[in-house]
C-alpha positions in Angstrom: 76.3 73.6 147.8 79.1 75.5 146.0 80.7 78.7 147.4 79.0 80.9 145.1 75.2 79.1 145.1 75.9 79.7 149.0 76.4 83.3 148.5 73.1 83.8 146.4 71.2 81.9 149.0 72.6 84.4 151.4 71.8 87.7 149.1 68.6 86.2 149.0 68.4 86.6 152.8 70.2 89.3 153.0 68.9 92.0 150.6 68.9 96.2 149.9 66.2 98.3 148.5 66.3 98.8 144.6 66.2 102.3 143.5 63.3 104.1 143.5 62.0 102.3 146.8 61.7 103.2 150.2 64.8 104.2 152.0 67.0 101.1 153.8 70.0 101.0 156.1 71.1 97.5 157.2 70.5 94.3 155.4 67.0 93.4 155.1 66.2 89.9 156.5 63.7 87.3 157.0 63.6 84.0 159.1 66.1 83.2 162.0 69.9 83.9 161.8 72.1 81.2 162.6 74.6 82.8 165.1 74.9 85.7 167.5 76.8 88.7 168.3 80.3 88.0 169.8 79.3 89.2 173.2 82.8 91.4 174.1 81.2 92.7 177.0 77.7 92.8 178.9 76.9 96.2 177.7 77.9 96.7 173.9 77.5 98.2 170.4 77.3 96.5 167.5 77.3 98.5 164.1 76.5 97.1 160.8 79.2 97.5 158.0 77.3 95.5 155.0 74.7 98.0 154.1 75.1 102.0 154.6 71.9 103.9 153.9 70.8 103.7 150.4 70.1 107.3 150.0 69.6 110.7 152.3 66.1 110.5 153.8 64.5 109.2 157.3 64.3 105.9 159.0 60.8 105.4 160.4 61.2 101.8 161.7 64.1 99.5 162.8 63.9 95.4 162.4 66.0 93.2 164.4 66.4 89.7 165.6 66.7 89.3 169.3 67.3 86.0 171.2 65.1 86.4 173.7 62.3 87.8 174.9 60.7 89.8 177.6 64.3 91.6 177.8 62.9 94.8 179.3 64.5 98.4 178.0 67.8 96.3 177.1 68.0 97.5 173.1 68.9 100.8 171.7 69.0 101.5 168.1 71.8 103.8 167.1 72.9 105.8 163.8 76.2 106.4 162.9 78.2 108.6 160.3 81.4 107.2 159.3 84.5 109.5 158.1 87.6 107.4 157.5 87.8 104.6 160.2 85.9 106.9 162.4 82.3 106.3 163.3 80.3 109.0 165.3 77.1 108.4 166.8 74.2 111.0 165.0 71.1 109.5 166.8 69.7 106.9 169.0 66.1 105.7 169.7 65.4 103.7 173.0 65.7 101.6 175.0 63.3 99.5 173.6 62.1 95.8 175.3 62.0 92.6 173.2 58.6 91.4 172.5 59.6 88.2 170.6 62.4 87.1 168.5 61.5 89.0 165.6 61.2 92.9 166.6 60.1 95.8 165.0 60.6 99.0 166.6 59.3 102.4 165.5 61.7 105.4 165.4 60.0 108.4 167.1 60.9 110.7 166.3 62.0 109.5 162.7 66.0 109.4 162.3 67.5 111.8 159.6 70.5 110.2 157.7 72.7 110.7 155.0 73.2 108.3 152.2 76.4 106.1 153.6 75.3 106.3 157.3 75.4 102.9 159.4 72.9 101.6 161.8 73.9 99.9 165.2 72.3 98.4 168.3 73.4 98.8 172.0 73.1 96.3 174.2 72.3 97.8 177.6 70.5 95.4 179.7 72.0 91.2 180.5 69.2 89.6 178.5 69.2 88.5 174.9 71.5 89.6 172.0 71.3 90.2 168.5 71.3 87.5 166.0 74.0 87.3 163.0 74.3 85.5 159.5 77.4 83.2 160.0 79.3 82.2 157.1 78.6 85.4 154.7 81.4 87.5 155.7 83.6 88.0 158.7 83.4 91.8 158.5 79.8 92.3 158.4 79.6 94.4 161.7 82.0 95.9 164.0 81.5 95.5 168.0 82.5 97.8 171.0 82.8 97.4 174.4 80.5 99.8 175.8 77.1 102.0 175.1 78.7 104.1 172.4 77.3 107.8 172.5 80.5 109.5 170.5 82.9 108.8 168.0 84.8 105.4 168.1 88.1 104.1 165.5 86.4 101.2 163.6 90.3 99.6 163.7 90.1 99.3 167.7 86.5 97.1 167.3 86.1 93.6 167.0 84.5 92.2 163.4 82.0 89.7 163.3 79.4 88.3 160.9 76.7 90.4 159.3 73.5 91.6 161.9 70.3 90.5 161.7 69.2 94.5 161.7 67.8 97.0 159.5 66.0 100.3 159.3 63.7 101.6 156.7 61.7 105.0 155.8 60.1 106.5 153.3 61.9 107.0 149.7 65.1 108.9 149.8 64.8 112.5 149.2 68.5 112.1 147.0 71.2 109.5 146.4 74.0 109.1 144.4 72.9 108.1 140.8 76.2 107.8 138.9 79.7 107.9 139.2 82.6 109.7 137.2 85.6 107.7 138.2 88.3 110.3 137.4 88.7 113.9 136.4 91.3 116.0 136.3 93.1 119.5 136.3 96.5 118.7 136.5 100.3 119.1 135.1 101.3 115.4 134.2 104.2 113.6 132.8 106.3 114.6 129.9 104.9 118.4 129.6 101.5 117.1 129.4 98.5 119.4 131.0 95.4 117.3 131.3 91.9 119.2 131.7 88.4 117.8 132.1 85.3 119.3 130.5 81.9 118.4 131.1 78.4 119.1 129.5 74.9 118.3 131.1 72.1 118.2 128.7 68.2 117.6 129.6 65.9 116.3 127.1 65.2 117.6 123.6 64.4 120.9 122.3 60.5 120.3 122.7 60.9 119.1 126.5 59.7 121.5 129.0 60.3 121.7 132.7 64.2 121.6 134.3 65.8 119.0 136.4 68.1 119.7 139.0 71.0 117.8 141.4 74.5 118.3 142.6 78.1 117.1 141.5 80.4 116.5 144.2 84.0 116.4 143.9 86.4 114.0 145.8 89.9 114.6 146.0 92.1 112.0 145.1 94.0 110.5 148.3 91.1 111.0 150.8 88.0 109.0 152.0 85.5 111.4 150.9 82.7 113.3 152.6 79.8 115.3 152.8 81.7 118.3 153.2 83.7 118.0 150.0 83.6 120.5 147.0 79.7 120.5 145.4 78.3 122.3 142.5 74.4 122.1 142.3 73.0 122.4 138.9 69.7 123.3 136.9 69.3 122.2 133.6 66.1 123.4 131.7 64.5 121.8 128.6 66.7 121.4 125.8 69.9 123.2 127.8 73.2 122.5 127.7 75.1 123.7 130.6 78.8 123.4 130.3 82.0 123.4 132.5 84.9 123.8 130.2 87.3 122.6 133.3 85.1 120.9 136.1 87.8 120.7 138.5 88.6 124.6 138.3 84.7 124.8 138.5 84.8 123.1 142.2 87.7 125.4 143.2 90.0 122.6 143.0 92.9 121.6 141.1 94.3 118.1 141.0 93.2 114.6 140.5 89.4 113.3 142.0 86.4 111.7 141.3 82.7 113.0 140.9 79.5 111.9 142.3 76.2 112.7 140.6 73.4 113.1 143.1 69.8 113.9 142.4 66.4 112.3 143.8 65.7 108.6 143.3 62.8 109.6 140.5 64.5 112.4 139.0 65.5 112.3 135.0 69.4 112.1 135.1 71.0 114.5 132.8 73.1 113.2 129.9 76.5 114.0 130.9 79.5 114.3 128.3 82.6 114.0 130.2 85.9 114.9 127.9 89.5 114.3 129.7 92.3 115.8 127.6 95.9 116.8 127.4 95.6 120.6 126.2 98.5 121.4 124.3 97.6 124.9 123.9 98.0 126.0 120.3 99.0 122.5 119.3 95.4 121.6 119.8 94.4 118.7 122.5 93.9 114.8 122.6 91.5 113.2 124.8 88.9 110.8 125.8 85.1 110.6 126.4 84.3 108.9 130.2 80.7 107.5 130.5 79.0 108.0 133.5 78.7 104.6 135.7 75.5 103.8 137.0 75.6 102.0 140.7 74.4 98.9 139.2 77.1 99.0 136.4 79.2 95.8 135.9 82.3 98.1 135.9 81.3 98.4 139.6 83.1 95.3 141.0 81.5 93.9 144.1 82.5 91.7 146.9 83.1 87.8 145.7 83.7 89.2 141.7 86.9 89.3 139.8 88.1 92.0 136.7 90.8 91.9 134.4 93.0 94.7 132.6 95.4 94.5 129.9 99.0 96.2 130.2 99.9 98.0 127.0 101.1 96.5 124.0 104.6 98.7 124.2 105.3 100.0 127.7 108.1 101.8 126.4 105.9 103.9 124.4 103.1 104.6 126.9 102.6 104.9 130.6 100.1 103.1 132.6 98.4 104.2 135.3 96.0 102.2 137.5 93.1 104.0 139.4 90.7 103.2 142.0 87.3 104.6 143.2 85.1 102.9 145.9 82.2 103.5 147.3 80.3 103.6 150.8 81.3 100.4 152.2 85.5 100.9 151.2 87.0 98.1 149.2 89.5 95.4 150.1 90.9 93.8 146.8 93.5 91.4 145.8 95.6 92.2 142.4 97.4 89.6 140.4 99.9 90.4 137.5 100.5 87.9 135.2 102.4 87.3 132.1 101.3 86.5 128.3 101.0 82.8 129.4 98.9 83.4 133.0 102.1 82.8 135.3 101.4 84.8 138.0 104.4 87.4 138.6 103.2 89.7 141.9 100.2 89.6 144.1 99.1 92.5 146.1 96.2 93.2 148.7 95.1 96.4 149.5 92.5 97.8 151.9 90.7 101.5 150.9 88.5 103.8 152.9 84.9 104.7 151.6 84.7 107.1 148.8 88.3 106.8 148.0 89.9 107.6 145.0 93.4 107.4 143.5 95.2 106.9 140.6 99.0 105.6 140.8 101.3 104.4 138.6 101.6 100.6 137.9 104.9 99.9 139.5 103.9 101.9 142.3 100.6 99.8 142.5 102.6 96.6 142.4 104.9 97.5 145.3 107.9 98.3 142.7 107.1 95.5 140.0 107.3 96.9 136.5 104.5 95.8 134.0 105.7 94.1 130.7 103.5 94.2 127.2 100.5 92.0 127.2 100.3 90.9 130.5 97.1 90.6 132.3 95.9 92.2 135.8 93.3 90.4 137.9 91.3 92.7 140.2 89.0 90.6 143.0 87.1 92.1 145.7 87.3 90.4 148.6 84.9 93.4 150.5 83.0 96.4 149.6 83.1 97.3 146.1 85.2 99.5 143.8 85.4 100.7 139.9 89.2 99.9 138.9 90.8 101.3 135.9 93.6 101.5 133.6 94.7 104.7 132.0 97.4 104.3 129.4 99.0 107.7 127.9 101.3 107.8 124.8 104.9 109.3 125.6 104.9 111.3 122.8 101.8 113.0 122.3 100.2 112.3 125.8 97.3 110.9 124.2 94.9 109.2 126.9 93.3 106.0 127.0 91.3 104.1 129.4 90.2 100.5 130.2 87.8 99.6 133.1 87.7 95.9 134.8 84.6 94.5 134.4 83.1 92.5 136.9 82.9 88.5 136.3 81.2 86.5 138.5 83.1 83.3 139.9 86.5 84.1 138.9 88.8 83.4 141.9 
């Protein structure tokens, strides 16, 4: 079986819930796993890294494969919130006793989670252990040698294969429904002054009712969190709600990224986002940026590769590269190639969850200067990311943007 067919086989075994379905946390599984956790200590806590909570809501049950039946009060199900590399326990249920290899435990009372939270399991008695799916990824869970009840640093744990562990509950109350990868209100190079306007429309003038949701701004250079600036919106039928400088509306300046958050079944507004150089009396020059759906091919997931192309004449334009990650962060490998496909520079980067940055291409490639008509391949090894190239004219400050689009099977 080829590497890519094998990946598909495991994906069929480890699945996440689609939009509008019940809330999930961890990767749903069926059948028996092919390995066990790493056994770093007799009492230990394993935290899933593959599938954060699919939305904000409640978890009412947990499903786990345990290697031995009859393990009395050996299992605790735990929930964690991630901020950068810090994992903080928010709730636990149990201890439970294993009644067989395949166990389903009721979470009573139900556990409240935010989108992006993680599920874990603690082995608190010397009997049995959780199953894992060896061969899919080596960073499917992180393991700590204790019954974790507070905060731990992900980088101090030991990573292993994905856990046979998941939780589920009623449909989420809200979730991220789309991303505007880059917005800004900032002075740029060569006298530029970039701003971002946003217009929200609901339906047509003959429609009725209104729609609600939130926009959340994640500043550049930091892992996004639930405390980041938020704007609630209510848009009536046929109404257009306008933010002439949306970053300023958040009370911020500089560059960042925006999440569109709403109930899973809610109608999303039509969003027109314009990024432009404001030249005052000389007018403006800009581009329209689309909202990117979480299932869009511009969201490059693990095992996929996308491509960017450098400007025709880099002496007349400046070229920046932007990266926006999601709840699992991302590891990427970028290769700069000349016009004939010869590799010139390779860089590997690891990004935190919900992280955004935009840097000049020379910085991105650790000092290597791009040339005309070159290609850049972006391969995501873990997590997922949107990656784009932003080209700006050195005279007019007219901006343009291209997104790397996921292509399956490109190494």
